[in-house]
KOLZAZA-602931 format. One record per residue (C-alpha): x, z, y; residue in three letters; residue number from 1. Coordinates in pm, 1 decimal, padded with zeros to 6 digits. Layout:
N
[[X,Z,Y],"ALA",NUM],
...
***
This chain:
489
[[00019.8,00031.0,00015.8],"MET",1],
[[00105.2,-00071.0,00334.8],"THR",2],
[[-00109.2,00171.5,00529.2],"ASP",3],
[[-00269.5,00533.5,00450.8],"SER",4],
[[-00625.1,00337.5,00434.1],"TYR",5],
[[-00820.0,00222.0,00131.7],"VAL",6],
[[-01147.1,00164.5,-00007.0],"ASP",7],
[[-01264.6,00421.1,-00185.6],"SER",8],
[[-01101.3,00774.5,-00281.1],"ILE",9],
[[-01268.4,00975.4,-00636.0],"ILE",10],
[[-01162.0,01312.7,-00538.2],"LYS",11],
[[-01121.2,01604.9,-00781.3],"ASN",12],
[[-01196.3,01392.3,-01102.5],"ALA",13],
[[-01198.4,01524.1,-01466.7],"THR",14],
[[-00955.5,01294.1,-01640.4],"VAL",15],
[[-00815.3,01272.0,-02005.8],"TYR",16],
[[-00565.5,01038.4,-02049.4],"GLN",17],
[[-00507.4,01014.0,-02425.3],"GLY",18],
[[-00677.1,01071.6,-02779.5],"PRO",19],
[[-00556.0,01428.8,-02811.8],"ASN",20],
[[-00525.1,01510.6,-02476.3],"SER",21],
[[-00687.1,01796.9,-02222.4],"GLN",22],
[[-00850.8,01750.9,-01926.9],"PRO",23],
[[-00671.3,01755.9,-01577.2],"HIS",24],
[[-00843.2,01696.0,-01219.2],"VAL",25],
[[-00672.4,01462.4,-01025.6],"ILE",26],
[[-00788.5,01239.3,-00692.8],"ASP",27],
[[-00793.9,00832.7,-00765.2],"VAL",28],
[[-00804.2,00614.5,-00470.9],"ALA",29],
[[-00903.2,00261.5,-00519.8],"ILE",30],
[[-00866.5,-00045.0,-00272.5],"ASP",31],
[[-00988.6,-00442.6,-00319.4],"LYS",32],
[[-00976.5,-00449.5,-00688.4],"ASP",33],
[[-00743.6,-00176.2,-00845.8],"SER",34],
[[-00635.9,00137.0,-00842.3],"ILE",35],
[[-00345.8,00213.4,-00583.0],"VAL",36],
[[-00330.9,00576.3,-00598.8],"ALA",37],
[[-00381.6,00894.0,-00874.2],"ILE",38],
[[-00271.5,01278.5,-00822.8],"GLY",39],
[[-00327.9,01434.9,-00492.3],"ASP",40],
[[-00462.0,01167.7,-00218.4],"CYS",41],
[[-00489.7,01408.1,00044.4],"THR",42],
[[-00229.1,01154.3,00246.5],"GLN",43],
[[-00473.6,00880.7,00257.4],"LEU",44],
[[-00795.2,00773.4,00400.4],"GLN",45],
[[-01122.5,00559.6,00269.0],"ALA",46],
[[-01417.4,00392.1,00383.3],"LYS",47],
[[-01576.8,00602.5,00067.5],"HIS",48],
[[-01544.7,00912.0,-00054.7],"ASN",49],
[[-01681.4,01037.8,-00372.0],"TYR",50],
[[-01644.3,01417.5,-00509.9],"ASP",51],
[[-01635.1,01411.2,-00857.4],"ALA",52],
[[-01601.4,01805.4,-00910.6],"THR",53],
[[-01707.8,01918.6,-01247.7],"GLY",54],
[[-01701.4,01493.7,-01363.8],"LEU",55],
[[-01534.9,01318.7,-01597.1],"VAL",56],
[[-01389.6,00992.6,-01438.9],"LEU",57],
[[-01252.1,00750.0,-01710.8],"ALA",58],
[[-01202.2,00374.6,-01769.7],"PRO",59],
[[-01457.0,00163.2,-01788.3],"GLY",60],
[[-01640.9,00150.1,-02151.2],"PHE",61],
[[-01566.3,-00149.2,-02350.2],"ILE",62],
[[-01846.6,-00318.0,-02580.9],"ASP",63],
[[-01597.9,-00462.3,-02822.2],"VAL",64],
[[-01897.0,-00610.5,-03065.7],"HIS",65],
[[-02169.7,-00757.6,-02814.3],"THR",66],
[[-02361.2,-01100.6,-02846.3],"HIS",67],
[[-02383.1,-01099.2,-02452.5],"ASP",68],
[[-02247.9,-01478.1,-02451.9],"ASP",69],
[[-02606.0,-01619.1,-02239.3],"LEU",70],
[[-02727.6,-01253.7,-02095.8],"GLU",71],
[[-02448.6,-01248.6,-01862.6],"VAL",72],
[[-02537.4,-01593.4,-01715.0],"LEU",73],
[[-02925.1,-01517.8,-01747.8],"ASN",74],
[[-02943.8,-01154.4,-01619.3],"ASN",75],
[[-02578.1,-01093.8,-01491.2],"PRO",76],
[[-02628.5,-00771.3,-01301.3],"HIS",77],
[[-02640.2,-00633.6,-01693.3],"MET",78],
[[-02836.0,-00296.8,-01567.4],"LEU",79],
[[-02855.0,-00266.2,-01996.3],"ASN",80],
[[-02471.2,-00221.0,-01954.6],"LYS",81],
[[-02325.7,-00085.2,-01634.6],"VAL",82],
[[-02624.6,00156.2,-01686.2],"SER",83],
[[-02416.0,00320.7,-01990.7],"GLN",84],
[[-02072.1,00286.4,-01835.8],"GLY",85],
[[-01968.0,-00019.2,-01971.1],"VAL",86],
[[-01758.8,-00283.2,-01758.5],"THR",87],
[[-01596.1,-00522.3,-01992.8],"THR",88],
[[-01832.8,-00705.4,-02326.6],"VAL",89],
[[-01676.1,-00885.4,-02606.7],"ILE",90],
[[-01888.0,-01150.1,-02676.0],"ALA",91],
[[-01917.7,-01422.1,-02987.0],"GLY",92],
[[-01937.2,-01179.0,-03276.3],"ASN",93],
[[-02013.5,-01255.5,-03589.5],"CYS",94],
[[-01911.1,-01619.2,-03636.6],"GLY",95],
[[-02187.1,-01653.9,-03344.0],"ILE",96],
[[-02097.8,-01748.2,-02978.6],"SER",97],
[[-02205.6,-01968.9,-02719.8],"ALA",98],
[[-01934.9,-02227.9,-02780.1],"VAL",99],
[[-01845.2,-02433.7,-02867.8],"PRO",100],
[[-02231.3,-02585.1,-02862.8],"TYR",101],
[[-02372.7,-02973.8,-02923.9],"ARG",102],
[[-02618.7,-03048.3,-02677.7],"GLN",103],
[[-02940.2,-03088.0,-02796.5],"GLY",104],
[[-02924.7,-02961.0,-03102.6],"GLU",105],
[[-03148.2,-02630.5,-03174.8],"ALA",106],
[[-02979.0,-02303.0,-03288.4],"PRO",107],
[[-02970.1,-02230.4,-03603.6],"VAL",108],
[[-03017.2,-01850.8,-03768.3],"ASP",109],
[[-02861.0,-01655.4,-03630.4],"PRO",110],
[[-02703.5,-01838.4,-03324.6],"ILE",111],
[[-03061.3,-01832.8,-03216.9],"ASN",112],
[[-02993.0,-01433.3,-03150.4],"LEU",113],
[[-02805.4,-01539.6,-02829.2],"LEU",114],
[[-03116.0,-01738.7,-02656.0],"GLY",115],
[[-03336.3,-02008.3,-02676.8],"GLU",116],
[[-03237.6,-02387.0,-02694.8],"LYS",117],
[[-03262.3,-02476.1,-02354.7],"ASN",118],
[[-02987.9,-02222.0,-02291.6],"LYS",119],
[[-02668.0,-02374.1,-02505.8],"PHE",120],
[[-02548.8,-02613.5,-02277.6],"VAL",121],
[[-02181.6,-02524.8,-02250.5],"TYR",122],
[[-02007.1,-02783.2,-02502.2],"GLN",123],
[[-01659.7,-02581.6,-02429.8],"ASP",124],
[[-01525.6,-02271.9,-02314.2],"LEU",125],
[[-01407.8,-02460.3,-01961.9],"ASN",126],
[[-01797.7,-02520.7,-01914.4],"ASP",127],
[[-01881.8,-02176.2,-02014.2],"TYR",128],
[[-01598.5,-01999.1,-01769.8],"ARG",129],
[[-01751.6,-02267.9,-01467.4],"ASN",130],
[[-02112.4,-02111.6,-01499.5],"ALA",131],
[[-01986.2,-01710.8,-01529.3],"PHE",132],
[[-01786.7,-01759.5,-01223.3],"GLU",133],
[[-02070.3,-01925.1,-01069.4],"CYS",134],
[[-02336.4,-01645.4,-01198.5],"ALA",135],
[[-02041.8,-01391.8,-01117.1],"LEU",136],
[[-02189.8,-01100.2,-01371.3],"PRO",137],
[[-02161.4,-00779.1,-01288.2],"SER",138],
[[-01911.5,-00689.4,-01616.9],"VAL",139],
[[-01584.9,-00870.4,-01752.0],"ASN",140],
[[-01664.5,-01090.8,-02047.9],"LEU",141],
[[-01377.9,-01204.6,-02299.7],"ALA",142],
[[-01484.6,-01475.9,-02585.6],"MET",143],
[[-01422.7,-01491.9,-02959.2],"LEU",144],
[[-01495.7,-01783.2,-03106.3],"VAL",145],
[[-01795.9,-01799.9,-03391.6],"GLY",146],
[[-01730.6,-01968.4,-03715.9],"HIS",147],
[[-02054.3,-02044.7,-03783.7],"THR",148],
[[-02129.9,-02216.8,-03423.8],"SER",149],
[[-01797.2,-02439.4,-03534.9],"LEU",150],
[[-01967.8,-02515.0,-03837.4],"ARG",151],
[[-02321.9,-02634.0,-03669.0],"ALA",152],
[[-02125.2,-02813.4,-03479.4],"TYR",153],
[[-01955.1,-03077.9,-03702.8],"VAL",154],
[[-02189.8,-02987.4,-03996.0],"MET",155],
[[-02602.9,-03060.5,-04109.6],"GLN",156],
[[-02584.1,-02865.4,-04408.4],"ASP",157],
[[-02455.6,-02500.2,-04332.6],"LEU",158],
[[-02528.6,-02386.3,-04706.7],"THR",159],
[[-02221.6,-02559.2,-04864.4],"ARG",160],
[[-01845.2,-02514.3,-04795.7],"PRO",161],
[[-01682.7,-02783.3,-04516.3],"ALA",162],
[[-01553.0,-03069.5,-04668.9],"ARG",163],
[[-01161.7,-03101.8,-04523.7],"ASP",164],
[[-01279.0,-03361.3,-04243.7],"ASP",165],
[[-01472.5,-03151.1,-04136.6],"GLU",166],
[[-01260.9,-02897.7,-04100.2],"ILE",167],
[[-01014.2,-03065.9,-03915.0],"ASP",168],
[[-01273.2,-03089.2,-03637.7],"LEU",169],
[[-01330.9,-02722.3,-03694.5],"MET",170],
[[-00974.8,-02689.8,-03607.3],"LYS",171],
[[-00943.3,-02875.3,-03323.9],"GLN",172],
[[-01268.6,-02750.9,-03146.3],"LEU",173],
[[-01113.1,-02416.5,-03243.5],"LEU",174],
[[-00784.1,-02514.5,-03091.3],"ASP",175],
[[-00923.9,-02645.9,-02766.7],"THR",176],
[[-01106.4,-02267.3,-02723.6],"ALA",177],
[[-00810.4,-02076.7,-02753.1],"MET",178],
[[-00555.2,-02352.7,-02505.9],"VAL",179],
[[-00934.9,-02248.6,-02260.5],"GLN",180],
[[-00872.7,-01880.4,-02311.3],"GLY",181],
[[-01049.8,-01752.6,-02610.7],"ALA",182],
[[-00939.9,-01432.0,-02788.7],"LEU",183],
[[-00975.0,-01540.9,-03101.4],"GLY",184],
[[-01212.5,-01591.4,-03410.1],"LEU",185],
[[-01513.0,-01408.6,-03548.0],"SER",186],
[[-01687.9,-01486.8,-03877.2],"THR",187],
[[-02070.1,-01367.8,-04040.3],"GLY",188],
[[-02045.3,-01456.8,-04361.3],"LEU",189],
[[-02328.2,-01272.9,-04451.5],"ALA",190],
[[-02523.0,-01477.3,-04283.0],"TYR",191],
[[-02748.5,-01801.4,-04473.9],"TYR",192],
[[-02526.4,-02072.1,-04260.9],"ASN",193],
[[-02194.4,-01900.3,-04319.2],"ALA",194],
[[-02189.8,-01776.2,-04681.5],"LYS",195],
[[-02130.7,-02116.4,-04818.3],"GLY",196],
[[-01824.3,-02130.7,-04637.8],"ALA",197],
[[-01496.7,-02096.7,-04915.3],"SER",198],
[[-01226.2,-01837.6,-04790.7],"GLN",199],
[[-00977.8,-02156.1,-04757.5],"SER",200],
[[-01235.6,-02303.6,-04476.8],"GLU",201],
[[-01203.1,-01937.6,-04322.6],"VAL",202],
[[-00825.8,-01917.9,-04408.5],"ASN",203],
[[-00752.8,-02244.2,-04209.9],"ALA",204],
[[-00932.0,-02136.0,-03931.4],"LEU",205],
[[-00766.2,-01867.7,-03904.4],"ALA",206],
[[-00424.7,-01982.6,-03877.5],"LYS",207],
[[-00504.2,-02173.6,-03542.6],"VAL",208],
[[-00538.7,-01888.3,-03319.3],"VAL",209],
[[-00168.8,-01731.9,-03477.6],"LYS",210],
[[00006.1,-01922.0,-03222.2],"PRO",211],
[[-00215.2,-01793.5,-02922.3],"TYR",212],
[[-00161.9,-01447.4,-03009.1],"ASP",213],
[[-00549.4,-01396.1,-03142.9],"GLY",214],
[[-00709.4,-01216.1,-03315.7],"ILE",215],
[[-00958.7,-01228.2,-03634.6],"TYR",216],
[[-01274.0,-01019.1,-03622.4],"THR",217],
[[-01557.6,-01047.0,-03893.2],"THR",218],
[[-01891.7,-00970.2,-03987.5],"HIS",219],
[[-01796.5,-00873.0,-04395.3],"LEU",220],
[[-01926.1,-01122.8,-04646.7],"ARG",221],
[[-02121.5,-00797.4,-04785.6],"THR",222],
[[-02141.7,-00453.9,-04640.9],"GLU",223],
[[-02314.7,-00342.8,-04930.3],"PHE",224],
[[-02204.8,-00261.1,-05284.5],"GLN",225],
[[-01943.6,-00513.9,-05283.1],"GLY",226],
[[-01771.8,-00407.6,-04966.8],"ILE",227],
[[-01435.2,-00342.1,-05084.0],"LEU",228],
[[-01451.0,-00683.7,-05214.6],"ASP",229],
[[-01550.3,-00839.7,-04886.9],"ALA",230],
[[-01269.7,-00581.1,-04705.1],"MET",231],
[[-00963.9,-00732.5,-04957.1],"ASP",232],
[[-01101.8,-01125.4,-04849.2],"GLU",233],
[[-01063.3,-00976.9,-04486.4],"ALA",234],
[[-00724.8,-00895.5,-04540.7],"PHE",235],
[[-00648.3,-01213.4,-04737.6],"ALA",236],
[[-00760.6,-01403.9,-04470.3],"THR",237],
[[-00579.2,-01246.0,-04172.5],"ALA",238],
[[-00254.3,-01192.5,-04382.4],"SER",239],
[[-00245.3,-01575.1,-04442.5],"HIS",240],
[[-00293.6,-01632.0,-04089.7],"ALA",241],
[[-00053.6,-01333.5,-03997.1],"ASP",242],
[[-00311.1,-01193.0,-03744.4],"ILE",243],
[[-00428.9,-00855.6,-03654.3],"PRO",244],
[[-00767.3,-00793.1,-03805.4],"LEU",245],
[[-01090.4,-00614.1,-03686.6],"VAL",246],
[[-01389.2,-00575.2,-03908.6],"ILE",247],
[[-01684.2,-00588.6,-03717.2],"SER",248],
[[-01975.9,-00273.3,-03766.0],"HIS",249],
[[-01797.4,-00104.1,-04025.0],"ILE",250],
[[-02106.8,00028.2,-04233.0],"LYS",251],
[[-02187.5,00158.7,-04602.4],"CYS",252],
[[-02532.9,-00006.8,-04589.1],"ALA",253],
[[-02825.0,-00000.4,-04866.8],"GLY",254],
[[-02926.7,00314.5,-05036.8],"GLN",255],
[[-02688.1,00270.3,-05368.3],"GLU",256],
[[-02393.3,00221.7,-05102.9],"ASN",257],
[[-02395.7,00587.2,-04954.9],"TRP",258],
[[-02174.3,00816.4,-04936.7],"GLY",259],
[[-01881.7,00577.3,-04932.4],"ARG",260],
[[-01732.6,00605.8,-04639.2],"ALA",261],
[[-01466.2,00800.2,-04720.8],"ALA",262],
[[-01379.8,00559.5,-04960.0],"GLN",263],
[[-01382.6,00254.6,-04760.9],"VAL",264],
[[-01162.3,00443.5,-04484.3],"LEU",265],
[[-00928.5,00493.5,-04742.2],"GLN",266],
[[-00912.9,00148.3,-04895.9],"HIS",267],
[[-00890.2,00039.1,-04467.7],"LEU",268],
[[-00602.7,00310.4,-04408.3],"ASP",269],
[[-00388.9,00212.6,-04734.7],"LYS",270],
[[-00425.5,-00146.5,-04638.8],"GLN",271],
[[-00299.4,-00046.2,-04287.1],"ARG",272],
[[00031.4,00027.0,-04424.0],"GLU",273],
[[00085.0,-00340.5,-04432.0],"HIS",274],
[[-00100.2,-00521.0,-04165.9],"GLN",275],
[[-00247.3,-00433.3,-03846.3],"ASP",276],
[[-00630.5,-00391.7,-03922.0],"ILE",277],
[[-00871.6,-00193.5,-03690.5],"GLY",278],
[[-01272.9,-00131.5,-03690.7],"CYS",279],
[[-01561.2,-00112.0,-03496.3],"ASP",280],
[[-01904.5,00089.0,-03545.7],"CYS",281],
[[-02213.8,00177.6,-03330.2],"TYR",282],
[[-02344.7,00533.5,-03343.7],"PRO",283],
[[-02696.7,00454.0,-03496.7],"TYR",284],
[[-02804.9,00455.7,-03916.0],"ALA",285],
[[-03001.0,00194.8,-03846.7],"ALA",286],
[[-02883.2,-00232.7,-03784.5],"SER",287],
[[-03071.2,-00507.5,-03594.7],"SER",288],
[[-03061.8,-00884.1,-03659.0],"SER",289],
[[-03271.7,-01143.0,-03825.7],"THR",290],
[[-03493.1,-01058.8,-04075.3],"LEU",291],
[[-03280.5,-01129.4,-04409.8],"ASP",292],
[[-03469.3,-01196.5,-04741.4],"LEU",293],
[[-03163.3,-01036.0,-04904.9],"ASN",294],
[[-03199.4,-00750.5,-04747.4],"GLN",295],
[[-03556.9,-00678.5,-04806.0],"VAL",296],
[[-03582.6,-00364.5,-05033.3],"SER",297],
[[-03877.1,-00091.7,-05101.7],"GLU",298],
[[-03554.7,00162.3,-05058.5],"HIS",299],
[[-03509.9,00077.7,-04716.6],"THR",300],
[[-03783.2,00069.7,-04424.8],"GLU",301],
[[-03751.0,-00240.4,-04232.8],"ILE",302],
[[-03921.5,-00293.6,-03891.3],"PHE",303],
[[-04014.7,-00575.0,-03757.4],"ILE",304],
[[-03940.7,-00640.8,-03404.8],"THR",305],
[[-04035.4,-01001.3,-03316.3],"TRP",306],
[[-04195.1,-01337.0,-03535.6],"SER",307],
[[-04233.8,-01678.0,-03442.9],"LYS",308],
[[-04464.2,-01760.3,-03671.1],"SER",309],
[[-04706.6,-01435.2,-03669.3],"HIS",310],
[[-04587.3,-01272.9,-03348.3],"PRO",311],
[[-04880.3,-01048.8,-03301.8],"LYS",312],
[[-04734.9,-00861.4,-03628.8],"MET",313],
[[-04430.7,-00766.3,-03413.8],"ALA",314],
[[-04376.6,-00414.6,-03366.9],"GLN",315],
[[-04472.9,-00300.9,-03755.5],"GLN",316],
[[-04332.6,-00197.8,-04042.0],"SER",317],
[[-04246.1,-00510.3,-04293.6],"LEU",318],
[[-04425.9,-00207.7,-04536.9],"ASN",319],
[[-04750.4,-00191.9,-04335.3],"ASP",320],
[[-04758.3,-00572.3,-04263.3],"ILE",321],
[[-04738.4,-00656.2,-04629.1],"ALA",322],
[[-05060.0,-00383.3,-04667.2],"THR",323],
[[-05251.1,-00554.2,-04475.6],"LYS",324],
[[-05180.4,-00922.0,-04613.3],"TRP",325],
[[-05179.1,-00736.3,-04976.0],"GLN",326],
[[-04843.0,-00930.5,-05040.8],"LEU",327],
[[-04524.8,-00795.6,-05154.3],"SER",328],
[[-04242.0,-00680.7,-04916.1],"LEU",329],
[[-04058.1,-01006.4,-05021.5],"LEU",330],
[[-04347.0,-01247.6,-04939.2],"ASP",331],
[[-04416.7,-01101.6,-04630.3],"ALA",332],
[[-04138.4,-01124.2,-04490.6],"ALA",333],
[[-04102.8,-01501.3,-04589.9],"LYS",334],
[[-04471.5,-01551.5,-04413.3],"LYS",335],
[[-04269.9,-01387.6,-04100.3],"LEU",336],
[[-04027.8,-01600.9,-04075.7],"GLN",337],
[[-03858.0,-01670.3,-03853.9],"PRO",338],
[[-03809.6,-01305.1,-03735.2],"ALA",339],
[[-03617.2,-01016.9,-03646.2],"GLY",340],
[[-03611.0,-00682.6,-03766.2],"ALA",341],
[[-03438.7,-00324.2,-03762.9],"VAL",342],
[[-03306.1,-00246.4,-04073.2],"TYR",343],
[[-03309.4,00226.2,-04197.5],"HIS",344],
[[-03023.6,00118.7,-04402.8],"CYS",345],
[[-02776.5,00412.1,-04350.9],"MET",346],
[[-02656.7,00732.9,-04401.2],"LEU",347],
[[-02605.5,00943.6,-04124.1],"GLU",348],
[[-02271.3,01104.6,-04276.6],"ASP",349],
[[-02106.7,00797.3,-04315.6],"ASP",350],
[[-02195.8,00697.3,-03938.4],"VAL",351],
[[-02029.1,01007.3,-03808.9],"LYS",352],
[[-01746.7,00943.1,-04063.5],"GLN",353],
[[-01716.9,00606.2,-03927.1],"PHE",354],
[[-01717.3,00716.9,-03574.1],"LEU",355],
[[-01466.4,00991.4,-03599.6],"SER",356],
[[-01222.1,00769.1,-03796.8],"TYR",357],
[[-00940.8,00785.3,-03551.8],"LYS",358],
[[-00875.5,00379.5,-03556.1],"HIS",359],
[[-01255.5,00296.6,-03521.1],"SER",360],
[[-01403.7,00171.2,-03154.2],"MET",361],
[[-01742.4,00157.1,-03032.1],"ILE",362],
[[-01960.9,-00162.6,-02991.1],"GLY",363],
[[-02296.9,-00181.3,-02926.6],"SER",364],
[[-02387.8,-00476.0,-03137.1],"ASP",365],
[[-02721.7,-00478.9,-02896.5],"GLY",366],
[[-02914.6,-00779.5,-02936.1],"LEU",367],
[[-03078.4,-00871.4,-02541.7],"PRO",368],
[[-03293.1,-01128.5,-02669.0],"CYS",369],
[[-03505.0,-00921.0,-02890.1],"ASP",370],
[[-03820.0,-00835.0,-02699.9],"PRO",371],
[[-03791.2,-00463.7,-02858.5],"HIS",372],
[[-03432.1,-00433.7,-02912.2],"PRO",373],
[[-03231.5,-00203.6,-03118.0],"HIS",374],
[[-03198.4,00114.0,-02879.9],"PRO",375],
[[-02833.3,00086.6,-02881.4],"ARG",376],
[[-02876.0,-00219.2,-02668.9],"LEU",377],
[[-02925.2,00079.2,-02380.6],"TRP",378],
[[-02820.6,00364.1,-02550.7],"GLY",379],
[[-02466.7,00342.7,-02761.6],"THR",380],
[[-02237.9,00470.6,-02488.0],"PHE",381],
[[-02416.4,00728.8,-02387.2],"PRO",382],
[[-02520.8,00847.9,-02736.3],"ARG",383],
[[-02164.9,00866.9,-02836.4],"VAL",384],
[[-02073.4,01107.7,-02540.8],"LEU",385],
[[-02389.7,01298.8,-02575.7],"GLY",386],
[[-02534.8,01306.7,-02861.9],"HIS",387],
[[-02224.1,01286.1,-03095.4],"TYR",388],
[[-01960.1,01477.4,-02873.5],"CYS",389],
[[-02182.3,01755.8,-02745.8],"ASN",390],
[[-02492.5,01805.1,-02955.8],"ASP",391],
[[-02283.2,01747.3,-03319.7],"LYS",392],
[[-01947.1,01793.8,-03260.3],"LYS",393],
[[-01845.2,01506.5,-03428.2],"THR",394],
[[-01590.6,01388.4,-03250.1],"LEU",395],
[[-01403.2,01555.4,-02960.8],"PRO",396],
[[-01448.0,01406.4,-02627.9],"LEU",397],
[[-01100.1,01281.9,-02537.8],"ALA",398],
[[-01097.1,01083.3,-02868.9],"LEU",399],
[[-01475.0,00931.7,-02782.4],"ALA",400],
[[-01329.4,00767.7,-02444.8],"ILE",401],
[[-01025.1,00656.1,-02603.9],"HIS",402],
[[-01228.5,00482.4,-02851.0],"LYS",403],
[[-01421.7,00313.9,-02562.9],"MET",404],
[[-01116.3,00208.2,-02295.9],"THR",405],
[[-00730.3,00216.9,-02419.7],"ALA",406],
[[-00810.3,00090.9,-02803.8],"LEU",407],
[[-00995.7,-00143.1,-02712.3],"PRO",408],
[[-00796.8,-00254.3,-02440.2],"ALA",409],
[[-00487.4,-00295.9,-02697.1],"ALA",410],
[[-00658.2,-00419.4,-02967.4],"ARG",411],
[[-00773.0,-00702.0,-02773.9],"PHE",412],
[[-00496.6,-00738.3,-02495.9],"LYS",413],
[[-00692.7,-00663.9,-02190.3],"LEU",414],
[[-00426.1,-00700.5,-01980.8],"GLN",415],
[[-00444.8,-00370.6,-01719.6],"ARG",416],
[[-00778.2,-00211.4,-01796.5],"ARG",417],
[[-00847.0,00067.1,-02047.9],"GLY",418],
[[-00660.5,00320.2,-01870.0],"GLU",419],
[[-00631.0,00524.9,-01506.6],"ILE",420],
[[-00301.9,00407.5,-01392.2],"LYS",421],
[[-00141.2,00262.0,-01064.0],"VAL",422],
[[-00163.8,-00105.4,-01066.9],"GLY",423],
[[-00477.0,-00121.0,-01352.3],"TYR",424],
[[-00818.9,-00281.4,-01249.4],"PHE",425],
[[-01046.3,-00040.7,-01092.1],"ALA",426],
[[-01310.2,-00017.2,-01435.2],"ASP",427],
[[-01452.0,00332.0,-01427.1],"LEU",428],
[[-01717.5,00515.3,-01470.1],"VAL",429],
[[-01812.6,00869.7,-01369.0],"LEU",430],
[[-02024.4,01084.8,-01586.2],"PHE",431],
[[-02173.3,01448.5,-01605.5],"ASP",432],
[[-02041.6,01539.5,-01963.8],"PRO",433],
[[-02324.5,01782.5,-01985.6],"LYS",434],
[[-02579.5,01610.8,-01885.8],"LYS",435],
[[-02490.0,01266.7,-02085.1],"VAL",436],
[[-02767.5,01116.9,-02330.9],"GLN",437],
[[-02898.9,00789.2,-02432.3],"ASP",438],
[[-03247.0,00771.8,-02378.7],"GLN",439],
[[-03379.2,00451.0,-02552.3],"ALA",440],
[[-03556.1,00518.1,-02904.7],"THR",441],
[[-03684.9,00288.6,-03162.5],"TYR",442],
[[-04006.5,00354.4,-03032.2],"ASN",443],
[[-03855.0,00294.6,-02649.8],"GLN",444],
[[-03578.9,00097.0,-02666.0],"PRO",445],
[[-03514.2,-00019.4,-02266.9],"LYS",446],
[[-03509.6,00314.3,-02148.8],"ALA",447],
[[-03170.8,00385.4,-01934.4],"GLN",448],
[[-02967.0,00704.0,-02017.6],"ALA",449],
[[-02900.6,01008.7,-01857.3],"LEU",450],
[[-02609.3,01101.6,-01670.8],"GLY",451],
[[-02380.1,00834.6,-01566.4],"ILE",452],
[[-02330.8,00878.0,-01192.0],"GLU",453],
[[-02102.4,00598.4,-01087.2],"TYR",454],
[[-01947.1,00276.0,-01218.8],"VAL",455],
[[-01721.5,00074.2,-01061.0],"TRP",456],
[[-01590.4,-00311.0,-01164.4],"VAL",457],
[[-01277.1,-00414.8,-01017.8],"ASN",458],
[[-01300.2,-00212.9,-00787.3],"GLY",459],
[[-01642.2,-00275.8,-00642.4],"THR",460],
[[-01940.3,-00056.5,-00713.9],"LEU",461],
[[-02156.7,-00173.4,-00953.9],"SER",462],
[[-02386.5,00144.3,-01078.8],"PHE",463],
[[-02497.1,00447.7,-00921.3],"VAL",464],
[[-02779.9,00661.1,-01094.3],"ALA",465],
[[-03107.3,00604.4,-01074.2],"GLY",466],
[[-03071.2,00255.1,-01007.5],"ALA",467],
[[-03300.3,-00003.6,-01165.4],"ASN",468],
[[-03417.7,-00358.4,-01211.0],"THR",469],
[[-03547.0,-00335.8,-00863.5],"ASP",470],
[[-03257.9,-00172.3,-00700.4],"THR",471],
[[-02951.7,-00287.6,-00916.1],"ILE",472],
[[-02933.7,-00589.1,-00651.2],"ALA",473],
[[-02813.4,-00356.0,-00400.1],"ASN",474],
[[-02484.4,-00290.3,-00587.5],"TYR",475],
[[-02195.2,-00555.2,-00610.3],"GLY",476],
[[-02108.4,-00776.3,-00874.8],"ARG",477],
[[-01740.7,-00836.1,-00991.7],"ALA",478],
[[-01712.2,-00899.1,-01329.9],"GLY",479],
[[-01432.0,-01178.3,-01405.0],"GLN",480],
[[-01392.9,-01380.5,-01757.9],"PHE",481],
[[-01085.2,-01239.6,-01911.3],"LEU",482],
[[-00861.8,-01529.2,-02105.1],"ALA",483],
[[-00692.0,-01430.8,-02369.3],"ARG",484],
[[-00312.7,-01293.6,-02281.4],"SER",485],
[[-00010.1,-01177.0,-02497.8],"SER",486],
[[00087.6,-00876.4,-02453.6],"THR",487],
[[00462.7,-01075.9,-02374.9],"ASP",488],
[[00295.4,-01206.8,-02031.1],"GLU",489],
***
């Protein structure tokens, strides 16, 4: 700084700087888009001063698992994210991304989770980045390229393995996206339109991202009883390409799979001795996606969130719908297609173990286009801080903050983010550690959390407690597209 004037000073903030750290109280000064001073800032003068006494100041939360590809353009204030303290989202997960996409084609399942056909207008990542910069969303965004999206661009029948010529075309598309700033490749091998892909097909694509210092994230081929074999496939693909791996929304799905979290994590830890591997998870015992006939079971409570063929059946349990129609659960599910669902398929103790695992990150996996979304869309990060840190004592606050900030910033190589340091971008969230709590429920999922007081994105005040859909426009939008960068840069 050349003088003693700055834009903002946050005074007397409680800060945790590491997964095992003790809290300490400091001042933090912001000027333009960066943190310019920490510690004692009494010698500085600011246009805006914030008294943070009794409040925790953390780096802005990084939502590592989102499907916000098109949502940031459609609703750029991103109230469902900034109200949680989220300042950066990783999009393009589970093999589905808004780019590349062949214009005029209807999005196949599960790409249709991202939006309606008329929203898919970006042929490559440069087109998307231009749209992002014009929309100027409130959050930063980094993009993975989805394997299913690549398949949909070059193939008509997505149920079969790709031919060599089709793999070559996918490799070209992926290479172009990496040149244009993508983080890496994602797969969703459990989905109908990707499960036909061979491991060699995925291996060939994973190798494309290696020269760009990219990453591989995967929704495993199964999260049910065969999860260890599915993990081994993911390990082998990442090892083949010699790139880091992230296992998406790690879980033990299905009642017959409950209680295996320790075994799954032991399997992961053993492989971590040989590879760079991480994972993400969300703080709920229910998942959400399109209605998958393979997951229809009398042992799993399934709530239908939308149905194009029978929209009046939405927001009811599949069991109730089947009873009304006098059909089996499977036949009722077939009749509802295409549809969306919430699956109550996990054991709470398993969820706790994945959340407290030191190498797991937090990702919402929220579906913003769902008319009745899973509550994770609005509640994930405050739920970790309130329900699991304060109420259940599942993990300490310092570790929770680390999982939401420094750990994902390092994992995805987001330069100068994820920590409170001089010279870092001023992505910050100020919250009340005693009051922070999610309010979104399965019945009322679009409810704003409590206790998130202020959020800054690149130094711009983007949310203040009490802001809603009517008043959020009063706050600035300063999100940036975060292109892939090397740790050597």
